[in-house]
C-alpha positions as CSV (number, residue, x, y, z in Angstrom):
1,M,17.5,-61.5,14.2
2,R,19.6,-64.4,12.9
3,I,17.9,-67.6,13.8
4,K,18.5,-71.3,13.7
5,L,15.6,-73.7,14.1
6,D,16.2,-77.0,15.6
7,E,14.9,-80.0,13.9
8,N,12.3,-80.7,16.6
9,L,10.3,-77.6,15.4
10,P,8.1,-77.3,12.3
11,V,10.1,-76.3,9.2
12,R,7.1,-74.1,8.3
13,L,8.2,-71.7,11.2
14,A,11.2,-70.7,9.0
15,G,9.0,-69.1,6.3
16,I,6.8,-67.4,9.1
17,L,9.8,-66.0,10.8
18,S,11.4,-64.9,7.6
19,D,8.2,-63.1,6.6
20,L,8.5,-61.2,10.0
21,G,12.0,-60.1,8.8
22,H,14.3,-62.6,10.4
23,D,17.2,-64.5,8.8
24,V,16.3,-68.1,9.4
25,H,18.2,-71.3,8.8
26,T,17.0,-74.7,9.8
27,V,19.0,-77.8,11.0
28,P,17.6,-79.9,8.2
29,Q,18.5,-77.2,5.6
30,E,22.1,-77.4,6.9
31,N,22.3,-81.1,6.8
32,L,22.6,-81.2,10.5
33,S,19.6,-83.5,11.2
34,G,20.6,-86.3,13.6
35,K,23.8,-84.6,14.6
36,S,24.7,-84.2,18.3
37,D,23.5,-81.3,20.4
38,L,27.1,-80.1,20.5
39,E,27.3,-79.9,16.6
40,I,24.0,-78.1,16.5
41,W,25.3,-75.6,19.1
42,D,28.6,-75.1,17.4
43,A,26.9,-74.4,14.1
44,A,24.5,-71.9,15.6
45,Q,27.5,-70.1,17.4
46,Q,29.7,-70.1,14.3
47,D,26.9,-68.5,12.3
48,Q,26.0,-66.0,15.2
49,R,22.4,-67.4,15.4
50,F,19.8,-67.4,18.1
51,L,18.9,-71.1,18.6
52,I,15.2,-72.0,19.0
53,T,14.6,-75.5,20.2
54,Q,12.4,-77.9,22.4
55,D,15.6,-79.9,23.4
56,L,16.0,-79.8,27.2
57,D,19.7,-80.5,26.7
58,F,20.1,-76.8,26.0
59,S,18.4,-75.7,29.4
60,N,21.5,-76.0,31.6
61,T,22.4,-72.3,32.1
62,R,25.5,-73.3,33.8
63,R,26.8,-74.9,30.5
64,F,25.1,-72.4,28.3
65,I,25.7,-69.3,30.3
66,P,23.7,-66.3,29.3
67,G,26.0,-63.7,27.7
68,T,28.4,-66.2,26.4
69,H,26.4,-67.0,23.3
70,F,24.0,-65.6,20.8
71,G,20.8,-66.7,22.7
72,V,18.6,-69.7,23.2
73,L,14.8,-70.0,23.1
74,L,13.6,-73.1,24.9
75,V,9.9,-73.9,23.9
76,R,8.1,-75.9,26.6
77,L,4.4,-76.3,25.6
78,H,2.0,-78.6,27.4
79,S,0.8,-80.1,24.2
80,P,3.6,-79.4,21.6
81,D,1.8,-80.3,18.4
82,R,2.8,-78.7,15.1
83,Q,-0.1,-76.1,15.1
84,S,0.5,-75.2,18.8
85,L,4.2,-74.7,18.2
86,I,3.6,-72.5,15.2
87,A,1.0,-70.5,16.9
88,R,2.9,-69.9,20.1
89,I,6.2,-69.0,18.4
90,T,4.5,-66.8,15.8
91,D,2.7,-64.9,18.6
92,L,5.9,-64.5,20.6
93,F,7.8,-63.0,17.7
94,R,5.0,-60.7,17.0
95,Q,4.3,-59.4,20.6
96,E,7.6,-59.6,22.5
97,E,10.7,-57.4,22.4
98,I,12.8,-60.2,20.9
99,G,15.5,-57.8,19.9
100,R,16.5,-57.8,23.5
101,W,17.0,-61.5,23.6
102,G,20.5,-61.7,22.1
103,G,22.7,-63.6,24.3
104,C,19.8,-64.6,26.7
105,F,18.3,-67.9,27.8
106,V,14.6,-67.6,27.2
107,V,11.9,-70.1,28.2
108,V,8.5,-70.0,26.7
109,T,5.5,-72.0,28.0
110,D,1.9,-71.8,27.1
111,R,1.3,-68.7,29.2
112,K,4.7,-67.4,30.3
113,V,8.0,-66.1,28.9
114,R,11.1,-66.1,31.2
115,V,14.2,-64.3,30.1
116,V,17.5,-64.9,31.9
117,Q,20.1,-62.3,30.9
118,K,23.8,-62.3,31.3
119,P,24.9,-61.9,34.9
120,V,25.9,-58.4,35.8
C-alpha cells in the first residue's frame, strides 16, 4: 500500500510500515510540515497515497466521500502517546485486511476498527 503519514504521527512508523512491505512517505519528509490540511490532502491524492492521521478535520465523510479518494485512516486513541500509536497502528497493519481499505474511510480506536466503504 502507498501511504502518507501525517505529521501528528511518530516518524518511526514509516520504517515499521516499510518493513511490513508498504511504500511510506511522511509529511515532514516531503517538507509539508505546518501546511494546511488541504495541501496535505492534495499531496496524498496526487501521489495516490492512503493518508494516516489523527486530525479530525479529515473525519467529514461528506467532504471526503469514500470512493472518491485513495483512503483515510483516522486514529482515535484514548491516550495517544508515541508508544501507543506505534503499537496500535503496527498491530492493525499486521492483523487487518488493509488491502481492502483503498478508497475507504477507516477509524481505529483502542478496541475497534470501523471501515466506511464507498456508497453502492
